[in-house]
Legacy VTK file of the C-alpha trace (Angstrom):
# vtk DataFile Version 3.0
C-alpha trace
ASCII
DATASET POLYDATA
POINTS 341 float
40.606 36.863 -16.717
37.405 36.990 -18.764
39.104 35.062 -21.586
40.210 32.404 -19.078
36.667 31.997 -17.763
35.207 31.777 -21.278
37.766 29.148 -22.270
37.113 27.187 -19.059
33.376 27.125 -19.783
33.779 26.007 -23.407
36.325 23.310 -22.570
34.330 22.010 -19.617
31.089 21.717 -21.588
32.876 20.011 -24.454
34.451 17.422 -22.177
31.144 16.888 -20.383
29.432 16.006 -23.651
32.001 13.283 -24.266
31.548 11.643 -20.857
30.453 8.013 -21.423
29.836 6.526 -17.966
29.256 7.375 -14.321
32.890 7.033 -13.344
33.967 9.527 -16.013
31.151 11.856 -14.953
32.375 11.841 -11.368
35.926 12.482 -12.514
34.708 15.481 -14.573
32.957 16.881 -11.495
36.133 16.629 -9.443
38.192 18.215 -12.234
35.953 21.210 -12.818
33.679 21.648 -9.767
35.659 20.032 -6.953
37.176 21.925 -4.036
40.513 21.841 -5.857
39.011 21.955 -9.359
39.727 24.250 -12.245
36.812 26.602 -11.530
38.007 27.182 -7.955
41.516 27.783 -9.269
40.311 30.334 -11.824
38.232 32.214 -9.274
41.238 32.434 -6.974
42.770 34.824 -9.527
40.036 37.347 -8.868
42.249 39.048 -6.275
44.726 40.097 -8.999
42.070 41.701 -11.211
42.077 45.555 -11.271
39.426 47.109 -9.032
37.392 48.557 -11.901
37.174 45.137 -13.666
36.245 43.068 -10.616
32.440 43.498 -10.957
32.421 42.185 -14.522
34.832 39.347 -13.729
32.880 38.349 -10.621
29.615 38.312 -12.557
31.158 36.172 -15.284
32.615 33.753 -12.715
29.153 33.129 -11.266
27.677 32.613 -14.751
30.350 30.030 -15.618
29.805 28.231 -12.307
26.042 28.031 -12.825
26.485 26.871 -16.415
28.857 24.052 -15.469
26.738 22.934 -12.484
23.532 22.947 -14.520
25.150 20.985 -17.323
26.521 18.472 -14.809
23.087 17.866 -13.200
21.428 17.420 -16.590
24.095 14.938 -17.667
23.778 13.078 -14.373
19.991 12.766 -14.788
20.297 11.352 -18.285
22.717 8.714 -16.996
20.325 7.434 -14.272
21.704 9.402 -11.374
25.344 8.569 -11.941
25.035 5.518 -9.662
27.104 3.016 -11.620
27.868 1.976 -15.140
26.407 -1.549 -14.964
22.955 -2.896 -14.252
19.487 -1.616 -15.155
18.417 1.940 -14.493
15.950 2.173 -11.577
12.568 3.571 -12.534
11.579 5.633 -9.496
7.977 5.876 -10.719
7.388 2.124 -10.281
5.485 1.121 -7.089
7.645 -0.485 -4.410
7.139 -3.716 -2.472
4.549 -3.169 0.233
5.648 -4.146 3.761
4.046 -7.233 5.281
1.318 -6.254 7.753
0.333 -8.353 10.738
-3.252 -9.346 11.547
-5.212 -11.068 14.258
-4.760 -14.800 14.744
-7.446 -17.020 13.243
-8.592 -18.154 16.730
-9.076 -14.535 17.804
-11.005 -13.737 14.635
-13.297 -16.773 14.947
-13.924 -16.012 18.618
-15.012 -12.469 17.761
-17.152 -13.710 14.871
-18.954 -16.169 17.163
-19.625 -13.478 19.768
-21.066 -11.275 17.026
-23.404 -14.025 15.775
-24.732 -14.709 19.265
-24.964 -10.986 20.029
-27.485 -10.728 17.197
-29.561 -13.304 19.111
-29.435 -11.220 22.283
-26.502 -12.877 24.091
-24.149 -10.669 26.109
-20.466 -11.624 26.566
-19.233 -12.802 29.979
-15.869 -13.988 31.281
-14.357 -15.791 34.255
-10.970 -16.786 35.711
-8.868 -19.517 34.128
-7.506 -20.580 37.523
-10.611 -22.016 39.137
-11.679 -23.610 42.397
-13.295 -26.974 42.928
-16.658 -25.448 43.811
-17.177 -23.712 40.464
-15.501 -26.327 38.268
-17.223 -29.329 39.819
-19.451 -28.955 42.888
-21.989 -26.411 41.601
-22.019 -28.124 38.210
-23.447 -31.259 39.841
-20.217 -33.266 39.461
-19.832 -35.388 42.640
-16.549 -36.296 44.327
-16.673 -39.807 42.893
-17.106 -38.668 39.290
-14.274 -39.756 36.938
-14.113 -36.218 35.481
-12.335 -35.185 38.701
-9.422 -37.578 38.193
-5.935 -35.986 37.991
-5.438 -37.701 34.659
-8.163 -35.449 33.225
-7.265 -32.142 34.926
-4.399 -29.768 35.612
-4.442 -29.333 39.393
-2.397 -26.635 41.107
-0.636 -27.760 44.283
-1.208 -25.301 47.132
0.221 -25.770 50.592
-2.504 -26.332 53.160
-5.233 -26.853 50.550
-5.130 -30.556 49.735
-8.849 -31.179 50.227
-10.109 -28.804 47.516
-7.130 -27.888 45.303
-7.450 -25.263 42.648
-7.038 -26.085 38.983
-6.847 -24.725 35.479
-10.477 -24.787 34.425
-11.416 -27.768 32.294
-14.509 -26.110 30.791
-16.081 -22.695 30.364
-19.195 -24.001 32.158
-17.620 -22.468 35.262
-18.628 -19.059 33.906
-22.336 -19.907 33.880
-22.130 -20.617 37.623
-20.357 -17.330 38.293
-22.805 -15.352 36.144
-25.853 -16.891 37.846
-24.265 -16.311 41.263
-23.640 -12.662 40.451
-27.062 -12.115 38.868
-28.888 -13.442 41.937
-26.575 -11.707 44.399
-26.871 -8.314 42.697
-30.526 -8.707 41.775
-30.321 -8.117 38.014
-31.268 -11.637 36.944
-32.540 -14.083 35.900
-33.327 -13.723 33.052
-29.685 -14.344 32.043
-28.508 -14.709 28.461
-24.725 -14.804 27.935
-21.917 -16.421 25.976
-18.482 -16.885 27.551
-15.488 -17.499 25.273
-12.136 -18.457 26.774
-9.258 -20.894 27.185
-9.649 -24.263 28.886
-7.117 -26.922 29.832
-7.177 -30.714 29.763
-4.229 -33.146 29.645
-5.427 -34.733 26.397
-3.138 -36.611 24.053
-2.337 -34.227 21.215
-3.558 -35.343 17.803
-5.339 -33.877 14.779
-8.438 -32.911 16.819
-7.194 -32.636 20.430
-4.918 -30.215 22.297
-4.063 -29.792 25.991
-5.014 -26.098 25.801
-7.876 -25.023 23.583
-10.743 -22.542 23.436
-14.440 -22.926 24.143
-17.457 -20.694 23.939
-20.109 -21.350 26.557
-23.728 -20.289 26.134
-26.342 -19.919 28.868
-29.963 -18.802 28.732
-32.124 -18.890 31.858
-35.644 -17.504 31.822
-39.201 -18.587 32.447
-40.509 -21.454 30.269
-37.256 -22.007 28.308
-37.506 -25.349 26.512
-35.420 -27.786 24.470
-37.081 -26.331 21.372
-35.503 -22.961 22.213
-32.077 -24.611 22.458
-32.480 -26.434 19.164
-33.692 -23.291 17.417
-30.751 -21.271 18.765
-28.173 -23.834 17.655
-29.655 -24.262 14.200
-29.861 -20.490 13.706
-26.224 -20.147 14.799
-25.007 -22.874 12.438
-26.790 -21.459 9.420
-25.809 -17.866 10.237
-22.136 -18.779 10.578
-21.668 -21.648 8.135
-24.411 -20.895 5.626
-27.858 -22.227 4.833
-26.393 -25.479 3.488
-24.919 -26.432 6.893
-25.770 -30.026 7.894
-26.200 -30.376 11.658
-27.634 -32.876 14.105
-28.241 -33.436 17.831
-27.380 -36.806 19.399
-28.602 -37.862 22.855
-25.816 -37.774 25.430
-25.167 -37.242 29.147
-23.582 -34.417 31.125
-23.887 -33.968 34.911
-24.941 -30.327 34.552
-27.636 -30.699 31.854
-30.699 -32.917 31.587
-31.644 -33.842 28.934
-28.276 -33.558 27.169
-27.092 -33.815 23.568
-23.998 -33.682 21.389
-24.048 -31.086 18.634
-22.471 -32.367 15.400
-21.850 -30.817 12.016
-20.880 -32.381 8.707
-17.535 -30.802 7.805
-15.117 -31.298 4.911
-11.669 -30.908 6.450
-9.722 -31.998 3.355
-10.611 -31.204 -0.264
-9.718 -34.758 -1.334
-12.040 -36.372 1.241
-15.832 -36.331 1.633
-17.433 -34.387 4.521
-17.792 -36.241 7.813
-19.656 -35.654 11.050
-17.555 -33.747 13.598
-18.573 -33.107 17.197
-18.567 -29.363 17.910
-19.654 -29.610 21.551
-22.309 -30.509 24.045
-25.597 -28.917 25.055
-28.761 -29.483 27.003
-31.250 -28.103 29.506
-29.666 -26.799 32.704
-30.043 -29.482 35.387
-32.346 -28.347 38.251
-29.557 -29.295 40.686
-27.309 -26.669 39.084
-29.989 -23.994 39.460
-30.523 -24.961 43.091
-26.764 -24.819 43.756
-26.758 -21.092 42.990
-30.041 -20.363 44.755
-32.245 -20.209 41.663
-35.693 -21.773 41.968
-35.952 -24.528 39.306
-39.737 -24.472 39.611
-39.825 -20.852 38.402
-36.848 -20.806 36.028
-35.525 -23.095 33.339
-32.634 -22.715 30.952
-30.312 -24.252 28.418
-26.536 -24.311 28.087
-24.092 -25.264 25.348
-20.328 -25.384 24.948
-18.451 -25.484 21.638
-14.788 -25.911 20.811
-13.666 -22.768 18.965
-10.840 -24.644 17.243
-13.334 -27.188 15.896
-15.476 -24.384 14.529
-12.444 -22.694 12.939
-11.413 -25.994 11.348
-14.886 -26.449 9.919
-15.201 -22.885 8.681
-11.777 -22.717 7.019
-11.235 -26.413 6.128
-8.249 -26.877 8.446
-7.435 -30.600 8.734
-5.273 -30.544 11.898
-5.747 -28.535 15.109
-1.972 -28.387 15.607
-1.661 -26.093 12.608
-3.432 -23.393 14.633
-0.639 -23.338 17.232
2.528 -23.945 15.205
2.686 -20.318 13.982
3.918 -21.320 10.546
3.720 -18.066 8.587
3.055 -19.983 5.348
-0.119 -21.382 6.877
-1.253 -18.212 8.654
-0.909 -16.110 5.513
-3.574 -18.265 3.815
-6.281 -17.434 6.395
LINES 1 342
341 0 1 2 3 4 5 6 7 8 9 10 11 12 13 14 15 16 17 18 19 20 21 22 23 24 25 26 27 28 29 30 31 32 33 34 35 36 37 38 39 40 41 42 43 44 45 46 47 48 49 50 51 52 53 54 55 56 57 58 59 60 61 62 63 64 65 66 67 68 69 70 71 72 73 74 75 76 77 78 79 80 81 82 83 84 85 86 87 88 89 90 91 92 93 94 95 96 97 98 99 100 101 102 103 104 105 106 107 108 109 110 111 112 113 114 115 116 117 118 119 120 121 122 123 124 125 126 127 128 129 130 131 132 133 134 135 136 137 138 139 140 141 142 143 144 145 146 147 148 149 150 151 152 153 154 155 156 157 158 159 160 161 162 163 164 165 166 167 168 169 170 171 172 173 174 175 176 177 178 179 180 181 182 183 184 185 186 187 188 189 190 191 192 193 194 195 196 197 198 199 200 201 202 203 204 205 206 207 208 209 210 211 212 213 214 215 216 217 218 219 220 221 222 223 224 225 226 227 228 229 230 231 232 233 234 235 236 237 238 239 240 241 242 243 244 245 246 247 248 249 250 251 252 253 254 255 256 257 258 259 260 261 262 263 264 265 266 267 268 269 270 271 272 273 274 275 276 277 278 279 280 281 282 283 284 285 286 287 288 289 290 291 292 293 294 295 296 297 298 299 300 301 302 303 304 305 306 307 308 309 310 311 312 313 314 315 316 317 318 319 320 321 322 323 324 325 326 327 328 329 330 331 332 333 334 335 336 337 338 339 340
């Protein structure tokens, strides 16, 4: 029995050294180490060995088994794991391909960046409902019933049974938040002074093109205090532009008209949307001193308090900051575009 085990070990190691590919290696394993292999067959003869020889034979059987298994593992490692005879050997020490990680949408990031810039100027963040009523969207903002801004062609009205006189609507501007904040401040007694920005979605049935969308985002700013002037508004806007776009930012104010501010202005910035085209003036939003009628509508004495307000399109700001030529690219969710931002 000992001679059989010695011969089995020598023959098995010799054949293992001549194995040339993974298929032959697997066949060797089956022949010698398999459940019906030669080693199992030899060990089955242990029952016929005299009692006094069994310890020596058993010890030798285990030595042969370990020798063949160790030799097999070493041969398998040198052949790249025995996983096939063709193709390159995989280097397990090479770094793998990292999984793609998601991140916040560019609109969300710009919105948070804007809130941070204004927070450094002392503005808190406020919010309001997107489904608004006529009083906050129009009446308290000094927009009369006859004003063209109320036309259905310019608003998304919500039909409600029994409420045809003053239907609710998807808000067309974040200026509604300034009314709600002033209302709350006076009702609860913590203001004015009031100094807030209000980012959020607004809705208008605009024709979609490179700079217009029927749903977009605005950030509204409001500051009401004693002796607030147009110079304070201009200083705030210029500080914002240079803090967010850099010291080289070119900005201007153009006289304009809004029912809820007087005097009013458009806030423009020179922006290069395409690398092959020169920068051009782009309207970012409107601004002005809060109209005394708006202050009176919420019970705030316009003789004691003054304030300014502004409203910017967040998409316009994102387009200017990241040189995006078309607003529709922000909503198409093309991964090739989003991965660049």
